[in-house]
Structure formats: C-alpha cells, structure tokens
N, C-alpha and C positions, 0 to 999 in steps of 0.2 A: 369494630368487628374484632373477633378473636384472632390471635396468629394463625390458627389452623385455616380459618375461612380466608383470611388474606392470602396465604400460600396457595389455596385451592383456586382462588380467583386469579391469581398470577399464572398458575399452570394453565388454566382455561384461556387466559388472554394469549399465552404463547401459542397454544394449540390453534386458536382462532387465526393467529398470524400464519402459521403453517398452512392451514387449510385455505385461506384466501389466496396465498401465493401459489401453492402446489395443485389444489384442485379447482378452485374458481378461476385461477390464472389471472388474478387482479394484479396490476403494477404494485410493486414493493412500496412505492410512495403513498399510494392509497391505503394499502394493506396496513402498513405502519400507523397511519393517522387512525384508521378505524379501530385498530387494536388498542391504541391509546385512549380513545374515546370510551371504548368498551370498559377498559380497566377502570377509568375514572368514574363512570356511572355505576358499575358493579361494586366498587368499594364505597359507594354511598356519597361521593363527592356532590355538592351542589353543582347544577348544570352550568351556572355562570362560571364557577371555578374551573370546571372541565375545559370550556373554551379558552379561558385565560391561561390555564396551563399549556395548552396547544400552542397559542400564540407566544408565551414566554419561552418554551422550549425551542421553537422554531427559530425565533428572533435571536435568542442567546446563542444558539448554536452556529447559525448561518453568519451572524456578525463577523465571526473570525474565520470560520471554515470556507465559506463561499469566497472570500477575499484571497485566501492563501491558495485555494484550489483553482480559482480563476486566473490569478497571475501566473501560477506554476504551470498551468495548462498552456498558456501563450508562450511562456519561456521554453517548454519542451517542444511545441510545434515549430517555433523559429529554429531551434537547434536541429530538429529533424529535417525540416524542409531545406535548411542551408547545406545539408550534407555533414553535419557534425557527427552524427552517429555512425555513418559510413566510415568517416575519417578514423574514428576510434577503433573500429574493427580492423581496418586494413592496416594501420600503423602497428597495432599490437601483433597481429599475425605475422608481418614482415619482420618485426623486430625480434620475435622469439621463434620463428619458423614453424613449418607445418608439423613438426613432431611434438611441439608443445602448444599447438594451436587450441586444444581443448581448455588449456589454462587461459589462454588469451581471450578465449570466447566467453569464459566464466567472468573474467575481469570486465570485458567489454559490457556484458549484460548487466553487471553490478553498477557500472558507471551510467549506462544509457538510461536505466530504469528510474534513476534520481528525478530527471525532469520529464522522461517521455513515459507514456502509458505502456504497461505490459505488452498488451495486444500489437500496438504500433511498432515497439521496438523489435518484437519477434518477426513481424512481417517484413519489416525493413531489412533485418539481418539474416533471415533464414536463406536467402541466395548465396551468402557466404559459406553456410553450412553445407549446401548442396555441392558447391564448388570443390570444398575440401574433401567431402566424401568421394566425390568422383575421381579426384586426383590421387588419393590415397587408398582407394578401393575398400575403405572401411564402412561400417555400417553408419547410416546418417546419425543414428542415436549417439555414437561416440563423440560427435561434436554438438549435436542438438541438445542433449541433456545438460552439459556445462553452460551453455548460452541460456537455456531455460532456468536453470537453478540460479544463475546471477540475476536474471531479470525478475524471478519470482521473489527471492529474498529481499532485494531492494524495494520492490514494488510493495511488499507487505511490511517491512521493518523501518524504512527510512522515509521521513517526510521530504518534499512536499507532496507525495502521493496522497490521494484522498483518504484512504483506510487509516493509516496511522495518525494522519492530521486530525480527522474527527475524533478518533479514540483518544488521542492525547488531550484534545480539548474537552472532551467530556469527563475525563478523569482529572483534569486540572494539572496534567503533566507538562513540563517545560519542554518545547520542541528541540532546544539545544541539546538537552540530556538524551531525548529520545534518538536523535540523530547520532550522537556519540555511542550510546550504548547499542544502537541498531547496527553500527559498523563493527563494534567489538564483537557482538554476537553473530552478526551476518556473515562476515568473511569466513570463519571456519565452517559455518553451517553450509555456505555455498561451495566450498571446497569438498565437503563430505557428500553433499547431494549431487554435485556436479561432476568434476573430473573423476572422483573415486567411483561413485555409483554408476556414471556413464561409461566408464571403461569396463566395469563388470557387466552391465546390462547389453552393451554392444556385442559381447561375445556370446550372448544368449539369444539375441534377436537381431537378425540382419534385416536392415531396411535399406533398399536401394534408392539412391537418388532419382528424381524424374529425369527424363530425357532433356538435353539442352534446349531442343526445339520447343518443348512445352513451356520451359521457364521464360525463355524469350517471347513467346506468344503471349503468355500471361502478363509479363511486364509491359508489353506494348499497349494492353487493355487499360493499365492503371491510369488514373486521372491525376497527373502531376501539375499542380499550379505553376511551379517553378522549376526550370531545368538547371541543375548545378553543373557549370562547366568545369570548375576546378574546386577540389575539397578543401576545407579550411585545414590549418595546421593542427597536429595533435596536441601540442602544447597550449594553444590558444583554447581549444575545446575543453580540456580538462581544467584549465584554470577558471574558465567561465562556470562550469558545473560546481567547482569547489567554492567560488565566491559566496553564494548564499549560506552554504553549509558552514564555512568557516565563520562567517560574520554572526551566524546564530549561536555557534559553539562558543565563540569569544564572549558574546553577551551573557550566555549562561554561566560561564566560568567566572566572569567579573562579578555577576550578582552573588554567585556562590561565595566569593572571596569577600565580599561586603558582609553577607550574613554571618561568616565565621570570623568577622572583624580583622581580616588580614589586611585589607585596604579600607580606607575612609570613603564614605559616600561623598560625592561631589560632582564637578562638571564633567570629568573624565568618564565616570560611571555613567552619567546621564547620556553622554554621547555614545557610548558603547552600547547602552541598553536601545538607544534609538536606532542606530544603523544596524544592530543585530536583531531588531524586532522583525518577525517573519514578513510583515508587510513591506518594511523598508529593504530589507535584504533581497527579496525577490524582485522588487521594483528595480532596484540597482542592477541586478543580474539580468533581467529582462531587457532593460534599456542598453546595457552594454552588448548583449547578444545581437539585438537588432542593429546596432551600429557597426560592430566589429564583423559579424558574419553575414550581414545582408547589406546595409547602405554602403560600406566601404568596398564591397565585392560586386557592386553593380546592380543590386536589386532596386527597383523603383519603389517610390512610397506606396503606390497603389498595390504592389506585390506584397510588400510587408503587411499592410493593412488587410489584405485578403488572407494571408496566413493567419493572422491574429483572430480575425472573424471565424475562420474555419475551426480553430482550436476550440473556441468556446461552445460550439454546438454540442459535442458528446459531454462536455463537463456540466451541462445544465441538469440532465437527468441525475447525474451522481450527486450533485449538490442538493437536490430536492430530496433524494432518498436519505442522505445524511440529515438534512433538516427534520424529516419525519421521525428519524431515530432520536434526535434531540427532544422532540415533543414526547416521545414514548418515555424517555429518561426522566424528563420533568414530571410526567404523570406517576411515575414509579415513586418519585420523591414526595409529591404532594398528596397523593392517596394514602401515605403512610406505609406502603409496601417496603420501600427502601429502608426506612428505619428500623422496621420489624425484622428484616433480614440482617441488618447490621447487628441488631442486639443478639439475635440467635447465633450468628456466626462468631461474634466477639466473645462468646461464652464458651466456644469450643477452641480447640487447637488447629482448626483447619486453615492453613494460610490463604489469604485472598488471591495470591498469585497462582495457586493450584485451581481454585474455584474458577478464576476468570478463564484459564485454559480449557477447563472442562466444558463451561458453558458454551464458549465459542466454538469448540470442536463438535459438540452435539447439534447445535444449530447449523453448522457448516455441512455435517453429514446428511442432515435432513433437508436443508434448504438449497444447499449448493453455493449460494452467493457468498464470497469472502466478505464483502463490504457490509452486507445486511448482518452477517454473523458477527463482525466486529462491533458494529454499532448497538446491536441487540445486547451482546455481552457486556459492552461498556455502560449501557444504560442500567443494567442490573447491578454491576459492580460498584459504579460511582458513588452512590450513597452509603455503601458499606465502608469505603475507605475513610469516611469522615470519622469513624469510631477509632481508627488506628492512627498512631503517630509514625508517618512514613516519610522517609527522605525523598528529596527530588529524584535521586537515582533510582531509589526502589520503585517509586511511582512510574518512572520511565520503563522499567523492567516489566512492570505489570501491563503496560501498553504492548511490550514484545510478547508477553505471555498470551495475551488475547489474540494478537496478530498471528502467532504460532497455531493456536487453535483454529483460527479461521482459515487456515491454509490446508488442514489435514485431508488426505485422501480425496481428492477431486475426482468426482466419478460422473455418471450419466446425467445428473442434474445440474451440472456446471457447464456453463458455455465454454469455458476454457478447454474442457476435456474434448469437446467436439472440434474446437478450433485446432489444437495441437494435432489431434488425430487426422484431421482432414489435410493439413499442410504437410505432415510427414508421411502421409499415405499408409497409415496403420490401421489394423483392424481394432475393434474395440478391446479385444483381449489383449493385444499388443500395447495399446494405450494404457490400460489398467496396470500391466506389469512394469511399464516404464515411467510415463508421466505421473500416474496416480502414486506410485511407490515414491517417486522423487519428491512429490508434495508432502508425503507423510514423513519422509526423512527430515525434510525442512522444518516441519511442525515439531516433530518429537525432540529433534536435537536443539532447535531454537528454544523450546520450553525448558528442557533440562538445563542448558546453559544458562538462561535467564533465571531459573530457580536457583541454581548454584551461585550465581552472582549475587543474588538478593540476600542470601544468608549472611554475606559479608558487608552488606551496606544498610 
C-alpha cells in the first residue's frame, strides 16, 4: 500500500474506534480488538497473520502489565482497608495545621495515589475535605482541588497505576526512570494545579460542605469489610509505600551505571535487578503490608484474603482494556503503518514527545477515557521510537508526555467529571471551571516540563 493509503486506513481505524465507543456504546475492550482487526484486514494482512498479531499483542502486553497491575491493586487495597490512607491524611494535617492543610492534602493525594486507585483515594479522603471546609468556613474547593491534583498527578504519572505501567511497557521504558521522572515532573505540577489554582478558584466559586448528618448517614451505608480500630503509624505507611518505588529506582540506577561502565556487571548487579524488578518489588511490598498493617494488628487470614479478592474485581476490566490496546499496537507494527509513520516523522523535525502529547490529548478530548487515550497514543508512537536513538530518561519523559495529553480537560464524556461534580455538589459549569481546568493545568504543565527536560537528556 502507498503511504497515503496507509495513513487514510489508520485514520479510518481511529474513527471506527471512536464510533464504537461513543455511538455504538461498545465496551472499550471489544472496540479496541475490532479496530485492530479492521486495521489488519484493511491494510491487506493475511487473515491468519491478523489473528496471530492479536494474540501476540495481547500476550506480550499482559504478560507484564497484568502482573504489575494485579499485585499493585492488592497492595493498594490492603493499604486502604487497613486505614493507611486515612493515617497519612490525619498526620499531615495535624503536623502542619489547618492553615496549611491544602498543602498537606496535595501531598496526601500524591502519596495515596501511588498504590490506591484515584476514585478510591478521593472517596476515602473527601470527608476530611468536608470537615476542614466546615471548620474554616472556606469553599470546599480550597481543600478539594489540592487533594484532587495530588491524586490525579500520581495516578497519571507514577507507576504502579495501570496507565503509566501500560504506556511504559508499550514504549519499552524502564519503570524506575518513569517513577523518578514522574516525581520530578509531578511534584511541581501538583503544586501549581493544586494549592495555587485551588486558592484562586475557591475565591471565585464558593461550594458549601454537605451537612454533617448527610455525611454520617452516607458513611453508615458503606459496606466496609474490615473495621479499623486504630490507624497505623504515619512512618510505617510512608515506608511501605516507598519500598517498591525505591527498589525499582535503585535497580534502574544500577543498570544505568553498568551501561556507563561505572560499575562492573556481577552478582551485586544481578541481585539489585532481581529485587528491583516490578514483580519482586511489589510482591515484597504487598507481603510486608499484609503482615505489618493487617496480621500484626489483629486482622484474620480470612479478612486479608477477602480484601485481596475484593481488590482484583475492578482490576480485571482495566487489564483487558490494556491488553486490547497492546493488540492494536502490534497490528500497527505488523501492518506496516508504524514503520511508515516512523519514516515520515524521522524526515521531519517534529519531536516524538510533542506528537505523543498531541495524539493523547486529541483522543482524550473526543473519547474521555484517560487509560484508552494513553494506550492508543502509545500504540501509535511505539514503532516510531525505533527510528530514533533515545536514552532511557528521554523514553520515560515521552511516557509522561502521553500521560499529560491523556489528562487534558476532563469534561462530560469522562466518568471522573461526574464523580467529582456529584461528590462536591457542584453544577456542570462549576465542575468545568474547577475540575476541568485543574486537569488542563496538569496536562499542559506536565507536558511543558517533560519537553523541557527532554532537551537536556
């Protein structure tokens, strides 16, 4: 096929994906698979090769991603059910006081979202926001926006959350560098989109906290499998969250030193690589979490098992969507579309990191789902990167660029838009002016900072 025809076919495939999700209302898992099959057939691939590409893409992606997401989900659920997330929030607010609570909430959200899903972290911590707003007579947004910014930045930028894990795997980026660069980029971005923007928008929009009786009534309806009598210590919780991150960063740093011939390859490097592998690091953290926060604090084995089983239910859908995204990526490669795009872009001065952001942002605005936007952009960008000589750090920054694009301007086609609006009791216009703008600040600032860093690496 000619390059023009390949490009036209690719555009048609993306349009098909959007139609299936938005108009037909087909689940993204099936929509991505159907799009991948369409792309393979439309580009003239033999039918046998089409099904083989689907199998290869699914298996190659899920072999790594499903394990990381599965273990990470159990890790986060144990931390949340044992009271670890609440302990972080309460300790930080007590330590820095109500006048600096918006900074504490940003940091709490940033830490909590490492192991815990965004939605879960928000629902668990939003009562703290209501309480502070009631005590200080400030708008709920003064405290909610910093919390949301911390949660959103980490959920988007830092593994082991599903989006960055899947994107890093598809681009061949090292998770250790993604974590490190995600923290370097994420913290200033969270500060900008959280406390700074939150202080500004709270003066423009006053949102009153719900009555105490309503919160208490709502909390009684929640189905808690385990009742936490005493919260774990702040130091223990932060150490547990940091263990897998530090192990993965150490492994990446040691491997970098070996490549630069600063240290010799040997048994020490082998051990560091093993315990710093995401599988091993997360298993160690999960076992420690279960022992320190559950078993030693009176939780029965049945309760710990129930917590772990509960965690895997929502992870299944996310894992399948990511796997289907891997199938689409493989089809882009084997159909020749990826190579064609790589050749065209390599002949221009258009940086891949900019293209990655634009693709993810366009899909996000049209489709709404951040996860689908990330894996769609990663599938298109992945074969292009093979043409370039890119360092591990630069590759990690491209992951962050995609993550930034997939965050931009959450609106009515995003479930997060309705979740935040409902819980904070805002109108659609108020949600657009606060939550949607906050997401856009994260996206633009995250991209610009990633692009700036990429110039020097």
